[in-house]
C-alpha positions as CSV (number, residue, x, y, z in Angstrom):
1,M,48.1,112.0,113.0
2,S,50.3,111.7,109.9
3,A,53.5,113.6,109.0
4,L,52.6,116.9,107.2
5,L,56.3,117.7,106.8
6,E,59.5,115.6,106.5
7,M,62.9,117.0,106.0
8,R,65.3,114.3,105.4
9,G,69.2,114.5,105.5
10,I,69.3,118.2,105.1
11,T,72.9,119.4,104.8
12,K,73.8,123.1,104.2
13,E,77.3,124.5,103.9
14,F,78.7,128.0,103.8
15,P,82.3,128.7,103.0
16,G,84.3,127.0,105.8
17,V,81.3,126.1,107.9
18,K,78.8,123.2,107.8
19,A,75.7,124.9,109.1
20,L,73.4,121.8,108.9
21,D,74.6,118.3,109.0
22,D,72.2,115.6,107.8
23,V,69.3,116.9,109.7
24,T,66.0,115.1,109.8
25,L,62.7,116.8,110.9
26,S,59.3,115.2,111.0
27,V,56.2,117.3,111.9
28,E,52.8,115.8,112.5
29,E,49.7,117.4,111.0
30,G,47.8,119.4,113.6
31,E,50.6,119.5,116.2
32,I,52.7,122.3,117.7
33,H,56.3,121.3,117.2
34,A,59.0,123.2,119.0
35,L,62.4,123.6,117.6
36,V,65.0,124.5,120.2
37,G,68.8,124.9,120.4
38,E,71.5,127.5,121.2
39,N,72.0,130.6,119.1
40,G,73.8,129.6,116.1
41,A,72.8,125.8,116.3
42,G,71.2,126.0,112.9
43,K,67.5,126.5,113.6
44,S,67.0,129.5,111.5
45,T,69.1,128.0,108.7
46,L,66.9,125.0,108.7
47,M,63.7,127.1,108.4
48,K,65.2,129.2,105.6
49,V,65.7,125.9,103.7
50,L,62.3,124.9,104.4
51,S,60.7,128.2,103.3
52,G,62.8,128.7,100.1
53,V,65.1,131.5,101.3
54,Y,67.9,128.9,100.5
55,P,66.5,127.6,97.2
56,H,66.6,123.9,96.2
57,G,70.0,123.1,94.9
58,S,71.9,125.1,97.5
59,Y,71.6,122.3,100.0
60,D,71.6,118.5,100.0
61,G,68.6,116.4,101.2
62,E,64.9,116.2,100.6
63,I,61.7,118.1,101.7
64,V,58.4,116.2,101.6
65,F,55.3,118.3,102.3
66,D,51.8,116.7,102.3
67,G,53.2,113.5,100.8
68,Q,54.9,115.1,97.9
69,P,58.7,116.0,97.3
70,R,59.1,119.8,97.0
71,A,61.7,121.9,95.4
72,F,61.2,125.5,96.6
73,R,63.2,128.0,94.6
74,S,61.8,131.0,96.5
75,I,59.6,132.0,99.4
76,R,56.7,132.5,97.1
77,D,56.9,128.7,96.1
78,S,56.6,127.6,99.8
79,E,53.8,130.2,100.5
80,E,51.7,129.0,97.6
81,I,51.4,125.6,99.3
82,G,50.7,127.1,102.8
83,I,54.1,127.3,104.4
84,I,54.4,130.7,106.1
85,I,57.2,131.9,108.3
86,I,57.0,134.9,110.8
87,H,60.5,136.0,111.5
88,Q,61.6,137.5,114.9
89,E,62.0,140.9,113.2
90,L,58.5,141.6,112.1
91,A,58.1,142.4,108.4
92,L,55.4,145.0,108.7
93,I,55.4,148.6,107.1
94,P,54.8,151.0,110.0
95,L,53.1,153.7,108.0
96,L,50.6,151.5,106.3
97,S,47.3,150.5,107.6
98,V,46.6,147.0,109.2
99,A,44.6,146.0,106.2
100,E,47.2,147.1,103.7
101,N,49.8,145.1,105.6
102,I,47.8,142.0,105.8
103,F,47.2,141.9,102.0
104,L,50.5,143.4,100.8
105,G,51.6,141.4,97.7
106,N,48.4,139.6,98.0
107,E,46.0,142.5,97.3
108,R,42.2,142.0,97.0
109,A,41.9,143.5,93.5
110,S,39.8,143.2,90.4
111,G,41.0,144.4,87.0
112,G,44.2,145.7,88.6
113,I,42.2,148.1,91.0
114,I,42.2,147.3,94.7
115,D,38.8,146.7,96.1
116,W,39.1,148.5,99.4
117,R,35.7,147.5,100.7
118,E,36.6,143.9,100.3
119,T,40.1,144.5,101.7
120,H,38.7,146.0,104.9
121,K,36.0,143.4,105.3
122,R,38.3,140.4,104.8
123,A,40.9,142.1,107.2
124,A,38.3,142.6,109.9
125,E,37.5,138.8,109.6
126,L,41.1,137.9,109.9
127,L,41.6,140.2,112.8
128,A,38.7,138.6,114.6
129,R,40.1,135.1,114.0
130,V,43.3,136.2,116.0
131,G,41.3,138.0,118.6
132,L,42.5,141.6,117.7
133,N,39.8,144.2,118.0
134,E,41.3,146.9,115.8
135,N,40.1,148.9,112.9
136,P,41.7,147.7,109.8
137,A,42.4,151.2,108.7
138,T,44.6,151.7,111.9
139,L,48.3,152.4,111.2
140,V,50.7,149.7,112.3
141,D,52.9,152.2,113.8
142,D,50.0,153.0,116.3
143,L,49.9,149.4,117.6
144,G,52.0,147.8,120.4
145,L,54.3,144.9,119.7
146,G,51.8,142.4,120.9
147,K,49.2,143.5,118.5
148,Q,51.6,143.8,115.6
149,Q,52.7,140.0,116.2
150,L,48.9,139.3,115.9
151,V,48.7,141.3,112.6
152,E,51.6,139.1,111.2
153,I,49.6,136.0,112.1
154,A,46.4,137.5,110.4
155,K,48.6,138.2,107.4
156,A,49.6,134.4,107.4
157,L,46.1,133.4,107.6
158,S,45.2,135.3,104.7
159,K,47.5,133.2,102.6
160,N,45.5,129.9,103.6
161,V,48.4,128.8,105.8
162,R,48.8,125.1,106.6
163,L,52.1,125.1,108.4
164,L,52.8,128.3,110.5
165,I,56.5,128.9,111.5
166,L,57.1,131.3,114.3
167,D,60.6,132.4,115.2
168,E,60.8,133.8,118.6
169,P,57.3,135.2,118.6
170,T,57.3,136.2,122.2
171,S,61.0,137.5,122.6
172,S,59.7,141.3,122.6
173,L,56.4,140.7,124.3
174,N,55.4,141.0,127.9
175,E,54.0,138.1,129.9
176,T,50.4,139.0,129.3
177,D,50.8,139.4,125.4
178,S,53.0,136.3,125.4
179,A,50.2,134.3,127.1
180,K,47.6,135.5,124.6
181,L,49.8,134.5,121.7
182,L,50.4,131.0,123.1
183,D,46.6,130.6,123.9
184,L,46.0,131.5,120.1
185,L,48.5,128.9,119.0
186,M,46.5,126.3,121.0
187,E,43.3,127.3,119.6
188,F,44.7,127.1,116.1
189,R,45.8,123.5,117.1
190,K,42.2,122.6,117.9
191,K,41.3,123.6,114.4
192,G,44.0,121.5,112.8
193,L,46.6,124.1,112.0
194,T,50.2,122.8,112.3
195,S,52.9,125.1,113.8
196,I,56.6,125.1,114.3
197,L,57.7,127.3,117.2
198,I,61.2,128.3,117.8
199,S,61.7,129.7,121.1
200,H,64.3,130.0,124.0
201,K,61.6,130.3,126.6
202,L,61.6,126.8,127.9
203,N,58.5,127.3,130.1
204,E,56.6,128.4,127.0
205,I,57.8,125.3,125.0
206,S,56.7,123.0,128.0
207,K,53.3,124.7,128.0
208,V,52.3,124.3,124.3
209,A,54.5,121.9,122.5
210,D,53.4,118.4,121.5
211,T,57.0,117.4,120.2
212,I,60.4,119.1,120.6
213,T,63.3,118.6,118.2
214,V,66.7,119.8,119.7
215,I,69.4,121.1,117.3
216,R,73.0,121.3,118.4
217,D,75.9,122.3,116.2
218,G,73.9,121.9,113.0
219,A,72.6,118.4,113.9
220,A,69.3,117.1,115.3
221,V,70.3,115.5,118.6
222,A,67.1,114.6,120.2
223,R,63.3,114.3,119.6
224,M,61.2,114.5,122.7
225,D,57.4,113.6,123.0
226,C,55.9,116.0,125.4
227,A,52.9,113.7,126.0
228,E,55.3,111.6,128.0
229,G,56.4,114.5,130.1
230,V,59.5,116.5,129.5
231,D,61.9,117.8,132.1
232,E,63.4,121.3,131.2
233,N,66.8,120.2,132.6
234,D,66.8,117.4,129.9
235,I,66.1,120.0,127.2
236,V,69.0,122.1,128.4
237,R,71.2,119.2,128.6
238,N,70.5,118.3,125.0
239,M,70.8,122.0,123.8
240,V,74.2,122.7,125.3
241,G,75.7,119.3,125.5
242,R,76.1,119.4,129.3
243,A,74.0,119.9,132.4
244,L,73.5,123.3,133.8
245,E,73.2,122.6,137.5
246,D,71.8,126.2,138.0
247,R,70.3,128.6,135.6
248,Y,71.9,131.5,137.4
249,P,75.4,132.0,138.9
250,S,75.8,132.3,142.6
251,K,75.4,135.9,143.9
252,G,78.1,135.2,146.5
253,D,78.3,137.3,149.6
254,T,76.6,140.4,148.2
255,R,77.5,143.4,150.1
256,P,76.7,146.6,148.1
257,G,78.8,149.6,148.9
258,E,78.3,153.3,148.7
259,V,75.6,154.8,146.5
260,A,77.0,155.2,143.0
261,M,74.1,156.9,141.3
262,E,71.1,158.7,142.8
263,V,68.1,160.0,140.7
264,R,65.7,162.5,142.2
265,N,62.3,163.5,140.8
266,W,63.0,162.5,137.2
267,T,60.2,163.4,134.8
268,V,60.2,162.9,131.1
269,R,57.6,164.0,128.6
270,H,56.8,162.2,125.2
271,P,59.1,163.6,122.4
272,L,56.1,164.1,120.0
273,H,53.2,164.6,122.6
274,A,54.4,167.1,125.0
275,E,51.2,166.8,127.2
276,R,52.1,163.1,127.9
277,R,54.4,162.2,130.6
278,V,56.1,158.9,130.2
279,V,58.3,159.1,133.3
280,K,56.7,160.6,136.3
281,D,58.7,162.0,139.2
282,V,60.9,158.8,139.6
283,S,63.5,158.7,142.4
284,F,65.8,155.8,142.9
285,H,69.5,154.9,143.7
286,V,71.9,152.1,142.9
287,R,75.0,151.1,144.9
288,R,78.5,149.9,143.9
289,G,78.6,146.1,143.8
290,E,74.9,145.9,143.4
291,V,72.7,144.5,140.6
292,L,69.5,146.5,140.6
293,G,66.4,145.3,138.7
294,I,63.7,147.3,137.1
295,A,60.5,145.3,136.7
296,G,57.3,146.2,134.8
297,L,54.9,145.4,132.0
298,M,55.8,146.6,128.5
299,G,55.0,150.4,128.2
300,A,55.6,150.9,131.8
301,G,58.3,153.5,130.9
302,R,61.5,151.5,131.8
303,T,63.3,151.9,128.5
304,E,62.1,155.6,128.3
305,L,63.7,156.2,131.8
306,A,67.0,154.5,130.9
307,M,67.4,156.3,127.5
308,S,66.5,159.7,129.1
309,L,69.1,159.2,131.6
310,F,71.7,158.2,129.0
311,G,72.4,161.6,127.4
312,R,68.7,162.5,127.1
313,S,68.4,160.0,124.2
314,Y,64.7,160.0,124.6
315,G,62.0,162.6,125.5
316,R,61.7,166.3,126.0
317,D,61.2,168.8,128.8
318,I,63.3,166.5,131.1
319,S,63.5,167.6,134.7
320,G,65.1,166.2,137.8
321,E,68.6,165.6,139.3
322,V,71.3,163.0,138.9
323,R,74.1,162.5,141.3
324,I,77.0,160.2,140.8
325,N,79.3,159.5,143.8
326,G,77.3,162.2,145.7
327,A,77.9,165.1,143.2
328,P,75.4,166.5,140.7
329,V,76.4,165.5,137.1
330,D,75.5,166.9,133.7
331,L,74.0,164.0,131.5
332,S,72.6,166.3,128.8
333,T,74.4,164.4,126.0
334,V,75.6,161.0,125.3
335,R,79.2,162.0,125.5
336,R,78.7,163.7,128.9
337,A,76.9,160.7,130.1
338,I,79.9,158.4,129.1
339,N,82.4,160.8,130.6
340,A,80.4,160.8,133.9
341,G,80.8,156.9,134.0
342,L,77.5,155.9,132.7
343,A,76.7,153.2,130.0
344,Y,73.6,152.0,128.3
345,A,73.2,148.7,126.5
346,T,70.1,149.1,124.4
347,E,67.3,146.5,124.2
348,D,67.6,146.8,120.4
349,R,71.1,145.6,119.7
350,K,70.6,145.3,116.0
351,T,69.4,148.9,115.4
352,Y,71.1,150.8,118.2
353,G,73.8,148.6,119.7
354,L,75.9,147.5,116.7
355,V,77.0,148.6,113.4
356,L,75.9,145.3,111.8
357,D,77.8,145.5,108.7
358,D,81.1,146.2,110.3
359,T,83.4,143.8,112.0
360,I,84.0,142.8,115.6
361,R,87.3,144.7,115.5
362,R,85.5,148.0,114.6
363,N,82.5,147.5,116.9
364,V,84.2,146.6,120.1
365,P,86.1,150.0,120.7
366,L,83.3,152.3,119.5
367,A,82.4,153.7,122.9
368,D,85.9,155.0,123.5
369,L,87.6,155.6,120.3
370,P,90.1,158.3,121.8
371,A,91.6,155.3,123.8
372,I,92.8,153.6,120.6
373,A,93.7,156.8,118.8
374,R,97.0,158.5,118.2
375,N,96.7,162.2,117.3
376,G,93.1,161.8,116.6
377,V,93.6,158.9,114.1
378,V,92.6,155.3,115.1
379,D,95.5,153.0,115.6
380,P,94.6,149.7,113.7
381,R,97.0,147.7,115.9
382,R,95.6,148.9,119.1
383,E,92.0,148.4,117.7
384,A,92.9,144.8,116.9
385,E,94.4,144.2,120.3
386,V,91.3,145.6,122.1
387,A,89.0,143.5,120.0
388,E,91.0,140.3,120.5
389,L,91.0,141.0,124.3
390,Y,87.2,141.2,124.6
391,R,86.7,138.4,122.2
392,D,88.7,136.2,124.5
393,K,87.4,137.6,127.7
394,L,83.7,137.2,126.9
395,A,84.2,134.0,124.8
396,I,82.6,135.5,121.6
397,K,82.4,132.7,119.1
398,S,83.5,133.9,115.7
399,S,85.9,133.0,112.9
400,S,87.9,136.0,113.9
401,I,87.7,139.6,114.8
402,E,87.2,140.3,111.2
403,Q,83.8,138.6,111.1
404,A,80.9,141.1,110.6
405,A,78.5,141.5,113.5
406,V,75.6,140.7,111.2
407,N,76.9,137.1,110.8
408,L,77.1,136.4,114.6
409,S,74.4,134.7,116.6
410,G,72.2,136.7,118.9
411,G,74.1,135.7,122.0
412,N,77.4,136.6,120.5
413,Q,76.1,140.0,119.1
414,Q,75.0,140.7,122.7
415,K,78.6,139.9,123.9
416,V,80.0,142.4,121.4
417,V,77.7,145.1,122.7
418,L,78.7,144.3,126.2
419,S,82.4,144.4,125.1
420,K,81.9,147.9,123.6
421,W,80.6,149.3,126.9
422,L,83.1,147.4,129.1
423,F,85.9,148.8,127.1
424,A,84.6,152.3,128.0
425,D,85.1,151.3,131.7
426,P,81.7,152.7,133.2
427,D,81.0,152.8,136.8
428,I,77.3,152.4,136.2
429,L,76.0,150.1,133.5
430,I,72.3,150.0,132.3
431,L,71.4,146.7,130.7
432,D,68.1,146.9,128.8
433,E,66.7,143.4,128.1
434,P,70.3,142.0,128.0
435,T,69.2,138.4,127.1
436,R,66.3,139.0,124.7
437,G,66.3,136.3,122.0
438,I,69.4,134.4,123.6
439,D,69.6,130.7,124.4
440,V,69.9,129.3,127.8
441,G,73.6,128.7,127.5
442,A,74.5,132.2,126.4
443,K,72.1,133.6,129.0
444,F,74.2,132.0,131.7
445,E,77.4,133.3,130.3
446,I,76.0,136.9,130.2
447,Y,74.6,136.5,133.8
448,T,78.1,135.4,134.9
449,V,79.5,138.6,133.3
450,I,76.9,140.7,135.1
451,R,77.7,139.2,138.5
452,D,81.5,139.5,137.9
453,L,81.1,143.2,137.1
454,A,79.2,143.7,140.4
455,A,81.9,141.9,142.2
456,Q,84.4,144.4,140.8
457,G,82.4,147.2,142.4
458,K,80.4,148.3,139.3
459,A,76.8,149.3,139.7
460,I,74.5,147.4,137.4
461,I,70.9,148.2,136.5
462,V,69.0,145.4,134.7
463,I,65.7,146.0,132.9
464,S,64.0,142.8,131.9
465,S,60.5,141.6,131.0
466,E,61.4,138.1,132.2
467,L,60.6,138.0,136.0
468,P,62.4,134.8,136.7
469,E,65.6,136.5,135.3
470,L,65.3,139.5,137.5
471,L,64.6,137.2,140.5
472,G,67.8,135.0,139.5
473,I,70.5,137.7,139.1
474,T,69.5,141.0,141.0
475,D,70.0,141.9,144.6
476,R,67.1,144.6,144.8
477,L,64.1,145.5,142.7
478,Y,62.1,148.5,141.7
479,I,58.7,147.9,140.1
480,M,57.4,150.4,137.6
481,N,53.9,151.0,136.3
482,E,52.6,153.6,133.9
483,G,55.7,155.8,134.4
484,R,56.0,155.6,138.2
485,F,57.9,153.4,140.6
486,V,55.2,151.6,142.6
487,G,57.3,149.4,144.8
488,E,60.8,148.5,146.0
489,M,62.0,145.3,147.7
490,P,65.1,143.2,148.2
491,T,65.0,140.3,145.7
492,A,65.5,137.8,148.5
493,E,61.9,138.9,149.6
494,A,60.4,139.2,146.1
495,S,58.4,136.7,144.1
496,Q,56.6,136.9,140.7
497,E,53.3,137.1,142.7
498,K,54.4,140.0,144.8
499,I,55.7,141.9,141.8
500,M,52.6,141.5,139.7
501,S,50.5,142.4,142.8
502,K,52.3,145.7,143.0
503,I,51.6,146.4,139.4
504,V,48.0,145.5,139.5
505,T,47.3,147.3,142.8
506,A,49.0,150.5,141.4
507,G,46.8,150.2,138.2
508,K,43.7,150.2,140.2
509,H,44.7,153.4,142.1
510,A,46.1,155.2,139.1
């Protein structure tokens, strides 16, 4: 193999920050090259330089692609020679069809008129290449996230891709869809397609990568050849600059106390399709000082359950009873849920968890503004004190509390979300995918926060698609499938195989 891409001495600076420092990256033709590093290490910045988001002249260094020096001034320039990037937040338009999305900006047209027959025919061919058996006329909004990811790849193939860059492609996928996507990448490799894979899931990296480049603090600190065998601990050590002896903090002497919250016969119907029950007669409890996990495949109803409990933020015709500290409570609005001691950290921190354009100072106190107000008016001094307190308490890496949330790394954004809810001082905290898209070092910090909260007597409910995560941080597990709880077990007695067996068995008898 020969180098298809070489990035030499790439340096990129922002005001007061050197985001990339003399980075060199070499990618061989026909390989899967993994790019790993902590949030904020510079991975995305490097790929934005490569794809033309940061145009030639805004950085120092040289890009050589297919043996020729390149000076990309826009994304269109890089796409024209076959460099296609698929971002973590998919760039699809929900209310357009699959075919329309695939050829958006690249329409099959003659004389300025779109040839719909050719569009759908070509779209069907591309969908077949990615293993997606869907009608090209289907609206993207009607597809699950796994299928939407495949549509993005089909869109890339329509542009005669030679180098496919995937930024956290499995962060929102369940294990089944993730496995299908990784298998597809390996199939592409057999056909000579080159890929750069950015991922925090080291087990996936180990499975598919030929070469790994580790970025830390804006510099390329290691290049690892997977043919020689790679230890995940070596990857972690290079990523964080130190060894993590254990991926999960110690649970200590776990002795959960009294029942903090009990849910009885909870049923929720779909907000638009009233005939469809998305949560079906669910009953469960969580104790003080306990970390309770809810496992299940995507679409099992876990998020719908959490959101419906938190102020009925999802669903209609909700029925059932909730008791907190043994007494029935009214959770019919978000404010009533918060007043009852309940908090919910959403899986989508960018859309629902944060005001991205606002500062850390403004975001942290949002869940309890009366606590920083005088006569109904926010006290700026108190607001700043609270933000500084939690910035220090959760080790949020930022220039100051005046930094906008949108400019923080994913791990630090998640810490701001947690700070917001910790300031509200809830008794029961529901964390929905709390480490999605976060690197291994930041994950450990968030796991430590979770265990510390449990040690303080808080009741914690963790929803996660990563089974190793649930096994590593929880005390007890419920398993959910198709809107029902189909199993319960102490985590000490659980395994990935046992969890999946419960799901599969329940599916057969549904």
